[in-house]
C-alpha positions as a Markdown table, in Angstrom:
| # | Residue | x | y | z |
|---|---|---|---|---|
| 1 | Met | 49.4 | 107.2 | 12.3 |
| 2 | Ala | 48.5 | 106.7 | 15.9 |
| 3 | Leu | 48.2 | 110.4 | 16.6 |
| 4 | Arg | 46.1 | 111.0 | 13.5 |
| 5 | Ala | 43.8 | 108.2 | 14.6 |
| 6 | Leu | 43.5 | 109.7 | 18.1 |
| 7 | Met | 42.8 | 113.1 | 16.6 |
| 8 | Ala | 40.0 | 111.5 | 14.5 |
| 9 | Gly | 38.4 | 110.2 | 17.7 |
| 10 | Lys | 39.5 | 106.5 | 17.3 |
| 11 | His | 40.7 | 104.3 | 20.1 |
| 12 | Val | 44.2 | 103.1 | 19.3 |
| 13 | Leu | 46.2 | 100.0 | 20.2 |
| 14 | Val | 49.9 | 100.4 | 19.2 |
| 15 | Glu | 52.2 | 97.5 | 19.4 |
| 16 | Lys | 55.5 | 98.2 | 21.2 |
| 17 | Pro | 57.4 | 100.4 | 20.5 |
| 18 | Leu | 54.9 | 103.3 | 20.9 |
| 19 | Ala | 57.1 | 105.6 | 18.8 |
| 20 | Leu | 60.2 | 105.3 | 16.6 |
| 21 | Asn | 61.8 | 108.5 | 17.8 |
| 22 | Arg | 61.5 | 111.2 | 20.5 |
| 23 | Thr | 59.6 | 113.6 | 18.3 |
| 24 | Gln | 56.8 | 111.1 | 17.7 |
| 25 | Leu | 56.7 | 110.2 | 21.4 |
| 26 | Asp | 56.6 | 113.9 | 22.4 |
| 27 | Ser | 53.7 | 114.5 | 20.0 |
| 28 | Leu | 51.7 | 111.6 | 21.5 |
| 29 | Ser | 52.5 | 112.7 | 25.0 |
| 30 | Arg | 51.3 | 116.2 | 24.4 |
| 31 | Phe | 48.1 | 115.0 | 22.9 |
| 32 | Val | 47.4 | 112.6 | 25.9 |
| 33 | Glu | 48.4 | 115.2 | 28.5 |
| 34 | Ala | 45.9 | 117.7 | 27.0 |
| 35 | Ala | 43.2 | 115.1 | 26.6 |
| 36 | Ala | 39.7 | 115.6 | 27.9 |
| 37 | Ala | 37.7 | 112.9 | 29.6 |
| 38 | Asp | 36.0 | 111.8 | 26.4 |
| 39 | Thr | 39.3 | 111.5 | 24.4 |
| 40 | Pro | 39.9 | 108.1 | 22.8 |
| 41 | Val | 42.0 | 105.5 | 24.6 |
| 42 | Leu | 45.7 | 105.1 | 23.6 |
| 43 | Gln | 47.1 | 101.7 | 24.7 |
| 44 | Thr | 50.5 | 100.1 | 24.0 |
| 45 | Gly | 50.6 | 96.3 | 23.5 |
| 46 | Phe | 53.4 | 93.9 | 23.8 |
| 47 | Asn | 52.5 | 90.5 | 22.4 |
| 48 | Arg | 55.9 | 88.9 | 22.6 |
| 49 | Arg | 55.1 | 87.6 | 26.1 |
| 50 | His | 52.5 | 85.3 | 24.5 |
| 51 | Ser | 54.8 | 84.0 | 21.7 |
| 52 | Asn | 55.3 | 80.3 | 21.5 |
| 53 | Tyr | 59.1 | 80.8 | 22.1 |
| 54 | Ile | 58.6 | 82.8 | 25.3 |
| 55 | Cys | 56.0 | 80.4 | 26.6 |
| 56 | Asp | 58.4 | 77.5 | 26.0 |
| 57 | Ile | 61.2 | 79.4 | 27.9 |
| 58 | Ala | 58.8 | 80.1 | 30.8 |
| 59 | Arg | 57.8 | 76.5 | 31.0 |
| 60 | Ile | 61.4 | 75.2 | 30.9 |
| 61 | Thr | 62.7 | 77.8 | 33.5 |
| 62 | Asn | 59.7 | 78.1 | 35.7 |
| 63 | Glu | 61.0 | 75.8 | 38.5 |
| 64 | Arg | 64.7 | 76.9 | 38.1 |
| 65 | Lys | 66.4 | 77.9 | 41.3 |
| 66 | Asn | 69.9 | 78.7 | 40.1 |
| 67 | Pro | 71.0 | 81.8 | 38.2 |
| 68 | Met | 70.8 | 81.6 | 34.4 |
| 69 | Ile | 71.8 | 83.7 | 31.4 |
| 70 | Ile | 69.6 | 83.5 | 28.3 |
| 71 | Asn | 70.7 | 85.1 | 25.0 |
| 72 | Tyr | 68.1 | 85.4 | 22.2 |
| 73 | Thr | 68.0 | 87.1 | 18.8 |
| 74 | Val | 65.0 | 89.0 | 17.4 |
| 75 | Asn | 64.8 | 89.6 | 13.7 |
| 76 | Ala | 64.0 | 93.3 | 13.2 |
| 77 | Gly | 65.6 | 93.5 | 9.8 |
| 78 | Tyr | 62.6 | 95.1 | 8.1 |
| 79 | Leu | 62.1 | 97.7 | 10.8 |
| 80 | Leu | 65.8 | 98.7 | 10.8 |
| 81 | Arg | 66.0 | 98.9 | 7.0 |
| 82 | Ser | 62.9 | 101.0 | 6.9 |
| 83 | Leu | 64.6 | 103.5 | 9.3 |
| 84 | Gly | 67.7 | 103.5 | 7.1 |
| 85 | Leu | 69.8 | 101.8 | 9.8 |
């Protein structure tokens, strides 16, 4: 969808991940590499750094001086099922 939007002249913001497989990534890469100066902008976003959970972790660990290990789980069930994984 991102490539089709770019080809239609639309600016595109894609939330991370930019592509779900190497073929999609290569297609986007070829389009961007061949782009002229007036080609629409392709930007990848990553909003997790602004989530409440990450902000809480940053606040709690900001002044920490000792090493620390943090384990966290992300629910990507829908994404994985849609890929047949």
